Backbone as CSV, one residue per row, in Angstrom:
resi,resn,N_x,N_y,N_z,CA_x,CA_y,CA_z,C_x,C_y,C_z
1,MET,0.815,-1.166,-0.065,0.067,0.027,-0.045,0.862,1.283,-0.110
2,ASP,0.882,1.977,-0.998,1.724,3.229,-1.188,0.847,4.482,-0.961
3,THR,0.676,4.761,0.369,-0.099,5.841,0.826,0.870,7.171,0.704
4,GLU,2.055,7.049,0.676,2.948,8.243,0.894,2.668,9.225,-0.483
5,ARG,2.256,8.637,-1.455,2.135,9.515,-2.733,0.796,10.319,-2.581
6,TYR,-0.022,10.375,-1.676,-1.222,10.991,-1.493,-0.885,12.310,-0.615
7,ARG,-1.299,13.446,-0.902,-1.047,14.636,-0.288,-1.705,14.679,1.105
8,ILE,-1.154,15.151,2.069,-1.897,15.247,3.465,-2.141,16.710,3.708
9,GLU,-3.410,17.098,4.155,-3.715,18.642,4.456,-4.687,18.281,5.679
10,ASN,-4.214,19.126,6.675,-4.942,19.038,7.991,-5.026,17.667,8.650
11,GLY,-4.005,16.910,8.556,-4.071,15.445,9.013,-4.813,14.402,8.099
12,GLU,-5.372,14.849,7.037,-6.124,13.960,6.048,-5.463,13.809,4.874
13,ARG,-5.338,12.499,4.435,-4.695,12.251,3.163,-5.792,12.778,1.950
14,CYS,-5.480,13.164,0.887,-6.246,13.828,-0.001,-6.059,12.980,-1.356
15,ILE,-7.321,12.716,-1.965,-7.361,12.359,-3.447,-7.689,13.452,-4.362
16,ASP,-6.727,13.850,-5.116,-6.787,15.013,-5.752,-7.163,14.620,-7.256
17,VAL,-8.205,15.326,-7.963,-8.473,15.154,-9.205,-8.644,16.530,-9.887
18,ARG,-7.996,16.687,-10.925,-7.857,17.980,-11.767,-8.598,17.884,-13.141
19,ILE,-9.606,18.725,-13.192,-10.361,18.878,-14.461,-10.485,20.347,-14.947
20,ALA,-10.437,20.382,-16.289,-10.618,21.948,-16.748,-11.975,22.215,-16.744
21,GLN,-13.006,21.240,-17.019,-14.347,21.682,-17.172,-15.261,20.483,-16.636
22,ILE,-16.342,20.759,-16.018,-17.162,19.701,-15.602,-17.470,18.663,-16.649
23,GLU,-17.582,18.877,-17.691,-17.853,17.953,-18.795,-16.826,16.695,-18.783
24,GLN,-15.716,17.016,-18.554,-14.750,15.902,-18.364,-15.042,14.822,-17.329
25,LEU,-15.964,15.164,-16.391,-16.139,14.097,-15.450,-17.012,12.779,-15.983
26,PHE,-17.659,13.146,-17.072,-18.569,12.193,-17.593,-18.176,11.372,-18.701
27,ASP,-18.799,10.304,-18.867,-18.323,9.303,-19.917,-19.248,9.879,-21.171
28,ASN,-18.491,10.327,-22.211,-19.018,10.966,-23.286,-19.882,9.875,-24.282
29,ARG,-19.452,8.601,-24.035,-20.123,7.453,-24.754,-21.468,7.295,-24.352
30,ASP,-21.792,7.670,-22.936,-23.043,7.415,-22.392,-24.246,8.394,-22.998
31,PRO,-25.249,7.826,-23.620,-26.289,8.557,-24.342,-27.253,9.263,-23.498
32,ALA,-27.247,8.990,-22.014,-28.133,9.446,-21.114,-27.992,11.008,-21.049
33,PRO,-29.107,11.746,-20.530,-28.976,13.219,-20.467,-27.708,13.547,-19.785
34,PHE,-27.110,14.803,-19.936,-25.840,15.089,-19.441,-25.629,14.865,-17.931
35,ARG,-26.403,15.296,-16.950,-26.198,15.210,-15.703,-26.434,13.713,-15.188
36,GLU,-27.005,12.970,-15.929,-27.262,11.547,-15.453,-26.355,10.465,-16.084
37,ARG,-25.369,11.032,-16.805,-24.277,10.020,-17.373,-23.434,9.460,-16.339
38,ASP,-22.801,8.307,-16.716,-21.802,7.621,-15.921,-20.605,8.590,-15.844
39,LEU,-19.725,8.407,-14.869,-18.555,9.146,-14.673,-17.551,8.416,-15.692
40,ASP,-16.558,9.356,-15.989,-15.598,8.967,-16.951,-14.826,7.568,-16.512
41,PRO,-14.896,6.677,-17.170,-14.152,5.292,-16.702,-12.809,5.385,-16.075
42,ASP,-11.839,6.305,-16.694,-10.505,6.524,-16.171,-10.630,7.146,-14.836
43,LEU,-11.571,7.983,-14.620,-11.663,8.766,-13.396,-12.182,7.576,-12.202
44,VAL,-13.102,6.791,-12.662,-13.551,5.844,-11.676,-12.558,4.855,-11.321
45,GLU,-11.671,4.388,-12.308,-10.667,3.414,-11.989,-9.498,4.230,-11.020
46,TYR,-9.290,5.525,-11.176,-8.430,6.034,-10.391,-8.905,6.291,-9.008
47,LEU,-10.314,6.697,-8.773,-10.807,6.755,-7.503,-10.948,5.505,-6.742
48,LEU,-11.281,4.442,-7.540,-11.288,2.989,-6.640,-9.856,2.746,-6.336
49,ALA,-9.007,2.866,-7.221,-7.535,2.471,-6.827,-7.036,3.285,-5.541
50,ALA,-7.371,4.769,-5.610,-6.959,5.502,-4.540,-7.732,5.188,-3.267
51,GLY,-9.057,4.813,-3.358,-9.848,4.493,-2.247,-9.325,3.178,-1.716
52,ASP,-8.935,2.149,-2.451,-8.290,0.879,-2.056,-6.985,1.264,-1.303
53,ASP,-6.171,2.094,-1.757,-4.895,2.515,-1.125,-5.204,3.020,0.356
54,LEU,-6.231,3.901,0.378,-6.525,4.551,1.658,-7.638,4.074,2.578
55,VAL,-8.136,2.857,2.155,-9.261,2.466,2.948,-9.088,2.167,4.391
56,ALA,-7.807,1.890,4.762,-7.516,1.516,6.194,-7.491,2.790,6.909
57,TYR,-7.529,4.078,6.459,-7.442,5.203,7.082,-8.747,5.668,7.494
58,ARG,-8.879,6.305,8.891,-10.187,6.634,9.304,-10.944,7.707,8.456
59,VAL,-10.146,8.530,7.866,-10.830,9.462,6.992,-9.789,9.974,5.785
60,PHE,-10.321,10.145,4.662,-9.494,10.819,3.609,-10.511,11.683,2.892
61,ARG,-10.054,12.489,2.113,-10.870,13.561,1.512,-10.762,13.643,-0.064
62,LEU,-11.628,13.832,-0.887,-11.529,13.916,-2.303,-11.636,15.391,-2.632
63,VAL,-10.597,15.697,-3.314,-10.501,17.257,-3.718,-10.537,17.430,-5.216
64,PHE,-11.538,18.073,-5.865,-11.653,18.255,-7.321,-11.278,19.694,-7.541
65,TRP,-10.183,19.799,-8.325,-9.542,21.069,-8.667,-10.022,21.407,-10.126
66,LEU,-10.773,22.569,-10.249,-11.333,22.965,-11.600,-10.740,24.241,-11.925
67,GLU,-10.649,24.542,-13.313,-10.002,25.812,-13.704,-11.193,26.908,-13.392
68,LYS,-12.501,26.582,-13.584,-13.505,27.608,-13.399,-14.670,26.909,-12.548
69,ALA,-15.242,27.785,-11.741,-16.249,27.278,-10.641,-17.423,26.587,-11.452
70,CYS,-18.079,25.725,-10.791,-19.391,25.177,-11.386,-20.407,25.285,-10.400
71,GLN,-21.506,24.821,-10.804,-22.755,25.011,-9.932,-22.545,24.277,-8.494
72,PRO,-22.905,24.755,-7.399,-22.865,23.972,-5.998,-23.500,22.765,-6.203
73,GLY,-22.946,21.753,-5.635,-23.524,20.463,-5.500,-23.422,19.550,-6.885
74,GLU,-23.023,20.214,-8.026,-23.067,19.553,-9.392,-22.152,18.334,-9.356
75,ILE,-20.845,18.403,-8.865,-19.916,17.316,-8.778,-20.355,16.441,-7.821
76,GLU,-20.673,16.881,-6.475,-21.116,15.933,-5.597,-22.203,14.993,-5.903
77,GLY,-23.155,15.609,-6.518,-24.450,14.892,-7.061,-23.900,13.856,-7.936
78,ALA,-23.260,14.088,-9.028,-22.963,13.108,-10.056,-21.991,12.223,-9.426
79,PHE,-21.024,12.340,-8.394,-20.181,11.495,-7.873,-21.083,10.461,-6.991
80,HIS,-21.887,11.132,-6.065,-22.860,10.005,-5.255,-23.703,9.301,-6.043
81,ALA,-24.330,9.775,-7.010,-25.248,9.149,-7.954,-24.450,7.859,-8.576
82,HIS,-23.423,8.197,-9.110,-22.528,7.182,-9.800,-22.184,5.928,-8.842
83,PHE,-21.587,6.246,-7.685,-21.049,5.409,-6.701,-22.240,4.542,-6.104
84,GLU,-23.290,5.282,-5.652,-24.524,4.540,-5.206,-24.990,3.553,-6.209
85,TYR,-25.177,3.884,-7.350,-25.511,2.901,-8.538,-24.537,1.656,-8.460
86,GLU,-23.193,2.091,-8.664,-22.233,0.935,-8.629,-22.347,-0.049,-7.397
87,LEU,-22.542,0.594,-6.262,-22.478,-0.250,-5.059,-23.897,-1.179,-5.159
88,ASP,-25.011,-0.567,-5.593,-26.203,-1.379,-5.711,-25.851,-2.480,-6.800
89,ARG,-25.268,-2.182,-7.932,-24.998,-3.231,-8.842,-23.971,-4.237,-8.351
90,LEU,-23.082,-3.807,-7.476,-22.135,-4.812,-6.847,-22.961,-5.902,-5.914
91,ASP,-23.828,-5.174,-5.196,-24.625,-6.024,-4.376,-25.591,-7.050,-5.049
92,ARG,-26.087,-6.457,-6.077,-26.940,-7.389,-6.917,-26.181,-8.484,-7.554
93,ARG,-24.917,-8.141,-8.106,-24.215,-9.143,-8.608,-23.755,-10.206,-7.686
94,ARG,-23.495,-9.978,-6.542,-23.174,-10.690,-5.527,-24.276,-11.603,-5.063
95,GLY,-25.590,-10.993,-5.086,-26.850,-11.769,-4.873,-26.952,-12.835,-5.855
96,ARG,-26.659,-12.530,-7.035,-26.869,-13.551,-8.118,-25.862,-14.592,-7.913
97,THR,-24.536,-14.161,-7.638,-23.476,-15.172,-7.550,-23.743,-16.051,-6.376
98,ARG,-24.372,-15.599,-5.155,-24.475,-16.393,-4.148,-25.797,-17.459,-4.305
99,ARG,-26.741,-16.880,-5.064,-27.768,-17.881,-5.411,-27.231,-19.005,-6.463
100,THR,-26.448,-18.678,-7.445,-25.742,-19.470,-8.123,-25.029,-20.695,-7.177
101,GLY,-24.303,-20.048,-6.279,-23.506,-20.971,-5.406,-24.385,-22.036,-4.625
102,GLN,-25.589,-21.450,-4.102,-26.471,-22.278,-3.407,-27.186,-23.422,-4.192
103,ILE,-27.423,-23.088,-5.533,-27.769,-24.078,-6.368,-26.760,-25.060,-6.678
104,ALA,-25.583,-24.614,-6.849,-24.391,-25.643,-6.996,-24.240,-26.395,-5.903
105,LEU,-24.359,-25.946,-4.703,-24.218,-26.658,-3.554,-25.285,-27.817,-3.303
106,VAL,-26.435,-27.510,-3.657,-27.543,-28.499,-3.731,-27.321,-29.652,-4.645
107,VAL,-26.877,-29.241,-5.901,-26.505,-30.105,-6.910,-25.299,-30.944,-6.461
108,ALA,-24.207,-30.475,-5.912,-23.174,-30.963,-5.502,-23.416,-32.300,-4.510
109,LEU,-24.265,-31.826,-3.561,-24.682,-32.654,-2.351,-25.448,-33.892,-2.827
110,VAL,-26.185,-33.661,-3.956,-27.114,-34.801,-4.519,-25.927,-35.740,-5.245
111,ILE,-25.147,-35.136,-6.161,-24.023,-35.928,-6.747,-23.217,-36.727,-5.726
112,ILE,-22.841,-36.013,-4.630,-21.913,-36.441,-3.700,-22.511,-37.791,-3.075
113,THR,-23.722,-37.655,-2.688,-24.569,-38.778,-2.036,-24.526,-39.852,-2.915
114,GLY,-24.729,-39.778,-4.207,-24.662,-40.828,-5.237,-23.375,-41.340,-5.223
115,LEU,-22.337,-40.488,-5.423,-20.938,-41.006,-5.393,-20.344,-41.797,-4.338
116,LEU,-20.939,-41.369,-3.067,-20.432,-42.118,-1.813,-21.110,-43.472,-1.752
117,ALA,-22.408,-43.488,-2.289,-23.059,-44.751,-2.239,-22.516,-45.774,-3.303
118,LEU,-22.029,-45.109,-4.307,-21.415,-45.993,-5.352,-19.919,-46.406,-4.858
119,ALA,-19.330,-45.489,-4.165,-17.976,-45.825,-3.586,-17.923,-47.130,-2.648
120,GLN,-19.107,-47.077,-1.669,-19.433,-48.081,-0.878,-19.667,-49.357,-1.646
121,LEU,-20.447,-49.292,-2.617,-20.944,-50.533,-3.422,-19.640,-51.006,-4.160
122,VAL,-18.942,-50.117,-4.678,-17.700,-50.622,-5.543,-16.826,-51.326,-4.607
123,SER,-16.436,-50.694,-3.313,-15.453,-51.254,-2.364,-15.996,-52.719,-1.866
124,SER,-17.321,-52.953,-1.821,-17.939,-54.282,-1.470,-17.891,-55.338,-2.646
125,ILE,-17.942,-54.858,-3.902,-18.153,-55.804,-5.045,-16.778,-56.037,-5.541
126,VAL,-16.020,-55.004,-5.802,-14.530,-55.136,-6.539,-13.608,-55.405,-5.654
127,PRO,-13.025,-56.576,-5.594,-11.906,-56.986,-4.715,-10.582,-56.268,-4.856
128,GLY,-9.700,-56.311,-3.953,-8.426,-56.027,-4.095,-8.026,-54.462,-4.328
129,GLU,-6.906,-54.382,-4.891,-6.357,-53.013,-5.088,-7.403,-52.236,-6.118
130,LEU,-7.951,-52.842,-7.196,-8.883,-52.149,-7.919,-9.970,-51.507,-7.285
131,GLY,-10.520,-52.334,-6.274,-11.708,-51.863,-5.545,-11.402,-50.647,-4.659
132,VAL,-10.176,-50.862,-4.132,-9.550,-49.573,-3.177,-9.508,-48.462,-4.043
133,GLY,-8.651,-48.583,-5.254,-8.532,-47.383,-6.147,-9.757,-46.718,-6.538
134,LEU,-10.726,-47.515,-6.957,-11.966,-47.007,-7.449,-12.721,-46.312,-6.273
135,HIS,-12.769,-46.874,-5.203,-13.322,-46.282,-3.874,-12.659,-44.846,-3.616
136,GLU,-11.332,-44.926,-3.703,-10.745,-43.546,-3.283,-10.928,-42.453,-4.543
137,GLY,-10.881,-42.931,-5.808,-11.283,-42.088,-6.892,-12.446,-41.450,-6.692
138,LEU,-13.609,-42.215,-6.372,-14.914,-41.678,-6.217,-14.934,-40.704,-4.880
139,VAL,-14.214,-40.884,-3.835,-14.181,-40.089,-2.761,-13.498,-38.821,-3.076
140,ILE,-12.448,-38.789,-3.817,-11.788,-37.714,-4.386,-12.697,-36.847,-5.234
141,SER,-13.295,-37.593,-6.160,-14.390,-36.776,-7.042,-15.352,-35.967,-6.081
142,CYS,-15.843,-36.525,-4.986,-16.705,-35.781,-4.099,-16.128,-34.484,-3.754
143,TRP,-14.739,-34.490,-3.430,-14.107,-33.187,-2.929,-14.099,-32.290,-4.099
144,VAL,-13.662,-32.741,-5.220,-13.523,-31.976,-6.458,-14.867,-31.201,-6.761
145,ILE,-15.901,-32.025,-6.697,-17.317,-31.475,-6.873,-17.737,-30.346,-5.831
146,MET,-17.386,-30.490,-4.674,-17.634,-29.558,-3.602,-16.879,-28.168,-3.853
147,TRP,-15.717,-28.249,-4.607,-14.958,-26.903,-4.713,-15.544,-25.884,-5.246
148,ARG,-16.416,-25.959,-6.280,-17.049,-24.805,-6.893,-17.954,-24.154,-6.002
149,PRO,-18.980,-24.911,-5.485,-19.918,-24.208,-4.498,-19.044,-23.534,-3.235
150,VAL,-17.967,-24.186,-2.619,-17.393,-23.508,-1.623,-16.539,-22.252,-2.149
151,GLU,-16.045,-22.306,-3.337,-15.480,-21.102,-3.895,-16.512,-19.924,-4.094
152,VAL,-17.524,-20.264,-4.697,-18.567,-19.186,-4.850,-19.183,-18.740,-3.494
153,LEU,-19.411,-19.446,-2.704,-20.013,-19.069,-1.406,-19.138,-18.517,-0.503
154,ILE,-18.012,-18.909,-0.408,-16.902,-18.446,0.709,-15.904,-17.510,0.146
155,TYR,-15.014,-18.069,-0.900,-13.871,-17.293,-1.387,-14.101,-16.153,-2.195
156,ASP,-15.376,-16.224,-3.105,-15.512,-15.144,-3.928,-16.120,-13.912,-3.166
157,GLY,-16.587,-14.086,-1.831,-17.118,-13.113,-1.136,-15.992,-12.227,-0.468
158,ILE,-14.806,-12.598,-0.539,-13.687,-11.929,-0.054,-13.256,-10.653,-0.697
159,PRO,-13.077,-10.716,-2.148,-13.069,-9.707,-2.748,-14.143,-8.742,-2.854
160,TRP,-15.352,-9.318,-2.918,-16.501,-8.415,-2.980,-16.632,-7.644,-1.524
161,ARG,-16.320,-8.150,-0.534,-16.384,-7.450,0.775,-15.261,-6.243,0.496
162,ARG,-14.399,-6.294,0.172,-13.211,-5.465,-0.073,-13.713,-4.324,-0.893
163,GLU,-14.236,-4.699,-2.062,-14.642,-3.669,-3.179,-15.716,-2.834,-2.544
164,ARG,-16.692,-3.605,-1.873,-17.944,-2.895,-1.238,-17.245,-1.777,-0.245
165,ARG,-16.462,-2.280,0.615,-15.783,-1.362,1.676,-15.124,-0.044,0.992
166,VAL,-14.502,-0.309,-0.137,-13.786,0.811,-0.777,-14.901,1.870,-1.301
167,MET,-15.970,1.180,-1.991,-17.086,2.116,-2.504,-17.620,2.786,-1.338
168,ARG,-17.913,2.157,-0.210,-18.738,2.884,0.857,-17.734,3.915,1.429
169,ARG,-16.481,3.694,1.570,-15.678,4.664,2.148,-15.593,5.973,1.123
170,LEU,-15.614,5.607,-0.147,-15.593,6.760,-1.250,-16.900,7.699,-0.878
171,LEU,-18.046,7.094,-0.872,-19.230,7.589,-0.705,-19.235,8.474,0.760
172,GLU,-18.662,8.015,1.712,-18.699,8.748,3.051,-17.504,9.785,3.075
173,ALA,-16.562,9.681,2.113,-15.561,10.827,2.202,-15.972,12.175,1.861
174,PRO,-15.600,13.103,2.525,-15.854,14.506,2.363,-15.245,14.995,1.066
175,ILE,-16.102,15.889,0.294,-15.673,16.304,-1.103,-15.471,17.760,-1.067
176,ASP,-14.275,18.160,-1.479,-14.030,19.676,-1.665,-13.951,19.922,-3.160
177,ILE,-14.716,21.036,-3.405,-14.612,21.668,-4.868,-13.596,22.871,-4.852
178,ARG,-12.515,22.892,-5.537,-11.679,24.046,-5.408,-11.345,24.562,-6.826
179,VAL,-11.259,25.879,-6.901,-10.900,26.473,-8.268,-9.245,26.709,-8.143
180,GLY,-8.618,26.200,-9.261,-7.226,26.313,-9.272,-6.562,25.116,-9.789
181,LYS,-5.311,25.177,-10.030,-4.558,24.019,-10.604,-4.306,22.890,-9.846
182,GLY,-4.135,23.015,-8.472,-4.073,21.969,-7.620,-2.548,21.700,-7.339
183,PRO,-2.214,20.625,-6.604,-0.823,20.546,-6.177,0.167,20.319,-7.307
184,GLU,1.286,20.804,-7.321,2.024,20.585,-8.468,3.519,19.906,-8.196
185,THR,3.637,19.575,-6.846,4.985,19.130,-6.613,5.393,17.813,-7.379
186,LYS,6.584,17.618,-7.554,7.072,16.548,-8.243,6.719,15.108,-7.633
187,LYS,6.839,15.182,-6.252,6.527,13.950,-5.532,5.087,13.647,-5.699
188,LEU,4.192,14.508,-5.690,2.795,14.324,-5.732,2.235,14.182,-7.140
189,ARG,2.840,14.534,-8.084,2.320,14.634,-9.529,1.597,13.405,-9.916
190,HIS,2.196,12.216,-9.663,1.523,10.925,-10.151,0.393,10.643,-9.364
191,ALA,0.093,11.254,-8.130,-0.926,11.056,-7.327,-2.214,11.906,-7.626
192,VAL,-2.223,12.782,-8.555,-3.246,13.629,-8.975,-3.741,13.168,-10.237
193,ALA,-4.976,12.760,-10.268,-5.642,12.419,-11.605,-5.958,13.540,-12.408
194,GLU,-5.608,13.546,-13.777,-6.010,14.643,-14.577,-6.820,13.914,-15.491
195,VAL,-8.266,14.259,-15.601,-9.178,13.644,-16.462,-8.856,14.231,-17.741
196,PRO,-8.607,13.189,-18.771,-8.453,13.754,-20.151,-9.618,14.521,-20.632
197,ALA,-9.326,15.417,-21.447,-10.356,16.292,-22.276,-11.078,15.549,-23.176
């Protein structure tokens, strides 16, 4: 985690974003009316990466630097609308994945029941090493069949929780809108996003 690249102001780390005009905040490919557009994908990627870097801190601040002032609440509204929608999408996607995992678990349990019964039958019918080998192969197949439901229900939730936490922290972060060029120091230059025109 490289948090040293973020400017500190009044004890808070700052995520700085420089834009010449408010239109640069939005994705020009989005056909929605101007204020309802998605945010620029490069900006979103930068904000998520910065949020991931700073998620462990109690508080961090978003600072948007504009060449000329915009209407009050304009940037804040677009920012919150975008990330609330993305958070909702993330939760819905996780819900669908969880349901898929639950179905896979039920299917796996049915198959495992059949395989274990078959393994018992094979070990009693087939004598010697062949019977032992077939029995072990069927038992190992049970473990393999369980992997996908376990992965979906348990392990896939780990990155989801992290991504959700980052989005929540971004939504809770204070936002400052400032007129000016923003920080110019060489050390901080790579930590300031400049949204392309």
